[in-house]
C-alpha positions in Angstrom: -5.4 18.1 -12.5 -2.1 19.0 -13.3 0.3 16.3 -15.3 3.6 15.7 -14.3 6.5 18.1 -16.4 9.0 16.7 -18.7 12.6 16.7 -17.7 15.4 17.4 -20.1 18.2 14.9 -20.3 20.4 16.9 -18.1 17.6 18.0 -15.7 16.9 14.1 -15.2 20.6 13.5 -14.7 21.0 15.6 -12.2 18.3 14.9 -10.2 18.8 11.2 -10.4 22.7 12.1 -9.1 21.4 14.4 -6.2 18.6 11.5 -5.2 20.4 8.3 -5.9 24.2 9.2 -4.5 25.0 6.4 -2.5 26.6 8.1 1.3 24.4 10.8 0.8 21.4 11.4 3.1 18.1 12.1 2.1 18.1 15.0 4.3 21.7 16.3 3.4 20.1 16.5 -0.3 16.8 18.5 1.2 19.2 20.5 2.6 21.3 21.4 -0.7 18.6 21.6 -2.9 16.9 23.7 -0.5 19.3 26.0 -1.0 20.1 26.2 -4.3 17.2 25.6 -5.9 17.6 23.2 -8.1 19.9 20.2 -8.2 21.9 21.6 -10.9 22.9 24.1 -9.1 23.4 22.3 -6.2 25.7 20.0 -7.9 27.7 22.9 -9.7 28.4 24.0 -6.0 31.3 21.9 -5.7 33.2 20.2 -2.7 33.0 23.8 -0.8 29.7 24.5 -1.1 28.4 20.7 -0.6 30.5 20.4 2.8 29.2 23.7 3.8 25.3 23.5 3.4 25.2 19.4 3.3 28.1 18.4 6.1 31.4 16.6 5.6 29.7 14.0 4.4 27.6 14.8 2.0 31.0 16.5 0.1 32.5 12.8 0.3 29.6 11.3 -1.0 29.3 13.7 -3.9 32.8 13.5 -4.6 32.8 10.1 -5.1 34.0 8.2 -8.5 31.0 7.3 -9.9 31.2 6.2 -13.1 27.1 4.7 -13.8 25.9 7.9 -13.1 25.1 8.5 -17.4 24.2 4.6 -17.2 21.1 5.3 -14.6 20.1 8.6 -16.2 19.8 6.5 -19.9 18.0 3.4 -18.3 15.7 5.7 -16.8 14.9 7.5 -19.7 14.8 4.6 -21.8 12.2 3.5 -19.6 10.1 7.0 -19.5 10.4 6.6 -23.5 8.7 3.2 -23.5 5.2 4.7 -22.5 5.5 9.0 -22.2 1.8 8.7 -21.9 1.8 6.5 -18.2 5.7 6.6 -17.1 6.9 9.6 -15.2 9.8 11.1 -12.9 7.6 13.2 -10.4 10.1 15.6 -8.5 9.1 17.3 -5.2 8.7 20.6 -6.9 6.2 19.5 -9.4 2.4 20.5 -9.7 1.8 16.7 -9.4 3.8 15.8 -6.8 1.5 14.1 -4.2 0.7 17.4 -2.2 0.3 15.1 1.6 3.2 14.1 1.5 4.8 17.9 1.4 3.2 17.7 5.1 5.4 15.2 6.2 8.7 14.9 7.8 11.2 13.3 5.0 9.5 13.6 2.2 10.9 11.6 -1.3 12.6 14.3 -3.5 11.5 12.1 -6.4 9.1 9.7 -7.1 8.9 7.0 -10.3 5.3 6.7 -11.0 3.7 4.0 -14.0 -0.6 4.2 -14.4 -2.3 7.3 -13.7 -1.1 10.1 -11.9 -3.8 12.3 -11.5 -5.0 9.6 -8.6 -2.1 11.8 -6.6 -4.5 14.3 -6.4 -8.1 12.9 -5.0 -8.8 12.1 -1.8 -7.0 8.7 -0.7 -6.9 6.2 2.2 -4.5 3.7 3.2 -5.7 -0.1 3.6 -3.1 -2.2 5.0 -2.8 -5.6 7.2 -1.4 -8.9 7.2 0.3 -10.7 4.7 -1.4 -14.2 6.4 -4.4 -12.6 6.0 -7.8 -15.3 7.4 -10.7 -15.3 4.6 -12.8 -13.1 6.6 -10.1 -10.4 6.6 -9.4 -10.7 2.6 -13.4 -10.5 2.2 -13.4 -7.4 4.8 -10.1 -6.0 2.9 -11.7 -6.7 -0.9 -15.0 -5.0 0.4 -14.3 -1.9 2.3 -12.0 -1.1 -0.7 -14.3 -1.7 -3.0 -16.6 0.6 -1.7 -14.2 3.7 -0.9 -13.1 3.1 -4.6 -16.8 3.6 -5.9 -17.0 6.6 -3.5 -14.5 8.3 -5.1 -11.8 7.4 -2.9 -8.2 6.5 -4.2 -6.8 3.1 -2.2 -3.5 3.2 -1.1 -1.4 0.0 -0.2 1.7 -1.9 -0.6 1.0 -4.7 -2.7 1.9 -6.9 0.0 0.3 -10.6 0.2 -2.7 -10.8 1.9 -4.5 -7.7 3.0 -2.6 -5.1 0.4 -3.9 -7.5 -2.2 -6.9 -7.9 -1.8 -7.4 -3.9 -1.2 -6.4 -3.6 -4.7 -7.9 -5.8 -6.2 -11.1 -4.7 -4.3 -10.0 -1.1 -5.2 -10.1 -1.7 -8.9 -13.4 -3.3 -9.2 -14.9 -0.5 -7.4 -13.0 2.6 -9.9 -15.7 4.5 -11.5 -14.9 6.6 -14.6 -14.8 9.3 -12.6 -13.2 8.4 -9.3 -11.5 5.9 -7.1 -8.8 3.2 -8.1 -5.7 1.9 -6.5 -1.8 3.3 -6.0 0.3 0.8 -5.0 3.6 2.2 -3.4 6.7 -0.6 -3.6 9.9 -1.0 -2.3 11.5 -1.9 -5.2 12.0 0.1 -8.4 9.2 -0.5 -11.1 10.3 -2.1 -13.4 10.4 -5.1 -10.8 7.5 -7.2 -9.1 7.5 -8.5 -5.5 6.3 -10.4 -4.5 6.2 -12.3 -8.1 2.9 -13.7 -7.7 1.5 -10.2 -7.7 3.2 -9.8 -11.2 -0.8 -9.8 -12.9 -2.2 -7.5 -10.2 1.2 -4.6 -10.7 0.1 -4.5 -14.4 -3.4 -4.1 -13.6 -2.9 -1.3 -11.8 -0.7 0.2 -13.7 -2.3 -0.1 -17.5 -6.3 0.5 -16.2 -7.2 2.6 -13.0 -5.0 2.6 -10.6 -0.7 3.7 -10.0 2.8 2.1 -9.1 4.5 4.4 -7.1 8.2 4.1 -5.6 11.0 6.3 -4.7 13.5 3.5 -5.4 15.7 4.0 -9.0 14.7 1.1 -11.6 16.4 -2.2 -10.9 16.5 -2.0 -6.9 15.4 -4.9 -5.2 13.5 -5.9 -2.7 15.8 -5.4 0.7 14.1 -5.4 3.8 15.2 -1.9 5.1 12.9 -0.7 2.1 9.8 -1.5 3.3 9.8 1.0 6.1 10.6 3.7 3.7 7.9 2.6 1.2 5.6 2.7 4.6 6.2 6.0 5.9 5.0 7.2 2.2 1.4 5.4 2.3 1.2 6.8 5.4 2.2 10.0 4.7 0.1 10.9 1.4 -3.4 9.6 2.6 -6.0 11.0 4.8 -5.5 8.1 7.2 -5.1 4.3 7.6 -6.8 1.8 7.6 -5.8 -1.7 9.6 -7.7 -4.6 8.3 -5.8 -7.3 10.1 -2.7 -7.3 11.9 -0.7 -8.9 14.4 0.4 -7.6 17.7 4.5 -7.1 16.0 3.7 -6.1 12.7 4.5 -3.9 10.1 0.7 -2.4 9.7 1.0 -1.1 13.2 4.5 0.9 11.1 2.4 2.2 9.0 0.0 3.0 11.5 2.3 4.8 14.3 3.4 6.7 10.9 0.2 8.1 9.5 -0.3 9.6 13.9 3.2 11.0 13.8 1.8 13.0 10.3 -1.6 13.8 12.1 -3.6 11.6 10.0 -6.6 9.5 10.7 -6.2 5.4 11.8 -8.8 3.1 11.5 -9.3 -0.6 12.7 -11.5 -2.9 12.4 -12.1 -5.3 15.3 -12.5 -9.3 15.1 -12.3 -12.6 17.2 -10.7 -12.4 20.5 -9.2 -15.5 19.7 -7.5 -14.6 16.4 -4.1 -14.1 16.8 -4.7 -11.5 13.9 -7.1 -9.4 15.5 -4.7 -8.5 18.1 -2.8 -5.8 16.7 -6.1 -4.1 15.9 -7.4 -4.3 19.1 -4.3 -2.6 20.4 -4.5 0.2 18.0 -7.9 0.9 19.3 -7.1 1.0 22.5 -4.4 3.7 21.7 -7.5 5.8 20.6 -7.9 4.4 16.6 -11.1 4.3 15.9 -13.3 1.2 15.5 -14.9 0.8 12.1 -17.7 -1.7 11.1 -18.4 -0.2 7.9 -16.7 1.5 4.7 -19.1 4.3 5.7 -17.8 4.6 9.2 -14.8 6.0 7.7 -16.8 8.2 5.3 -18.1 10.1 7.9 -15.1 10.4 9.7 -13.6 11.8 7.0 -16.5 14.1 6.1 -16.5 12.6 2.3 -19.6 11.3 0.8 -20.5 8.0 0.7 -21.2 5.4 -2.2 -24.8 4.3 -3.1 -23.4 0.7 -3.9 -23.9 -1.5 -0.9 -21.2 -3.0 0.9 -20.6 -6.9 0.0 -17.9 -8.8 0.0 -16.6 -10.2 -2.7 -15.3 -13.9 -4.2 -12.1 -14.7 -2.6 -10.8 -16.1 -5.4 -6.7 -17.3 -5.1 -6.3 -14.7 -2.8 -7.8 -17.6 -0.1 -4.8 -19.2 -0.3 -2.9 -16.8 2.1 -4.5 -18.0 5.0 -2.8 -20.5 6.5 -4.2 -22.4 8.9 -3.9 -25.8 11.1 -4.0 -27.9 7.9 -7.8 -28.5 7.7 -9.1 -26.8 4.7 -12.4 -26.4 6.2 -11.4 -24.9 9.8 -8.5 -22.8 7.5 -11.9 -21.2 5.3 -13.7 -20.6 8.8 -11.2 -18.7 10.2 -11.9 -16.9 13.4 -15.5 -15.3 12.9 -19.0 -16.6 12.4 -19.7 -17.0 8.8 -21.8 -18.5 6.4 -22.2 -21.8 4.1 -22.3 -19.5 0.9 -19.4 -17.8 2.1 -17.5 -21.2 2.7 -18.5 -22.2 -0.7 -16.9 -19.3 -2.4 -13.7 -19.7 -0.4 -13.4 -23.6 -0.8 -15.5 -24.5 -4.3 -16.7 -27.9 -2.6 -19.8 -28.7 -4.0 -22.5 -27.7 -0.7 -23.6 -31.3 0.2 -20.2 -32.3 0.1 -19.8 -29.0 3.0 -22.5 -29.7 4.7 -21.9 -33.2 5.8 -17.9 -31.9 6.4 -19.7 -29.3 8.6 -21.4 -31.7 10.5 -18.6 -34.2 11.1 -16.9 -30.8 12.5 -19.9 -29.8 14.5 -20.0 -33.8 16.1 -16.4 -33.7 16.8 -16.7 -30.6 18.8 -14.4 -28.2 16.8 -17.1 -26.0 15.6 -20.3 -24.5 16.5 -23.6 -24.1 14.4 -25.1 -20.3 15.3 -28.3 -18.6 14.4 -28.6 -17.2 11.2 -27.2 -20.0 9.2 -23.7 -18.8 10.9 -20.4 -21.7 11.8 -18.0 -20.4 14.3 -15.1 -22.7 15.6 -14.7 -22.9 19.1 -12.1 -20.9 21.1 -10.5 -24.5 21.7 -10.0 -25.1 18.1 
């Protein structure tokens, strides 16, 4: 697999100026690069060349006095030097650049990478969903990601709370020495972690069987406008996108739409008709997304080999705190789909006798129903 090429100090400085000059649009920067062949030659073309190829706004942007170009280059060089084995700046002409991104309408001219860049060349699938996921949704995200990773598929997500975090965790659990793993595409510089609660997860990804990826310069804060741009990378670099849970108005549906625009597959997991977090998935299915019940459904659709490991949900751990229900911890843990006593026990950490007694109370109050097979489900009106 190709390894990223090391840039000289002058090359790095030129790339950073071309990509990060305020007021220079990505499309203008791409036109300059295409016309002149390299950032150094593009910058050497001067105001006349900038205006002819990139337009008046591009020429004005590149003529603006910028006293911090050297500082940005020095900061980036120092970051790279701190771990040459794991930290890289990968440009659009590099053989290690994500190949699927080159087929999209708006590929970033460079990306910062921390971790295992060889994952960029492997088959990958995006898993996205609600930040306010239900316990069942978190179970599904982790289980699907673990199974896909064990099958050699790289799971790509955005490091957000909820479904994203569970997908990264499941992919790390399922990764093997020969395949799998996870890529977190973020909306900040790679020297920052957002949300802060995923600091440990981000470091696990970068140091283990994963890769942190960003198009934003070091030091970049998590601004709202950055996340749609992050989503286009998630959708564009993968074979398809799986939406686990999503409200009707959701960033996950934006990622799904971007996937369709890139000619990628879109998959969705159905849920309870009573769950707000299932309505976005149901809309996607109505609009033509493929309904999936197991990770093997996705592998079959993409014509990829399945893993031998069974698809088993893992313990929620702290991720279960992402679901905010109606104030009753047991009702919150129930979510909207049928669930077993063992799953509830894992979500809550309660002793079985205490849990059984509380379930009986809720059943007598008419707030939940006991189903065949030892399952429990909240009533629609609860």
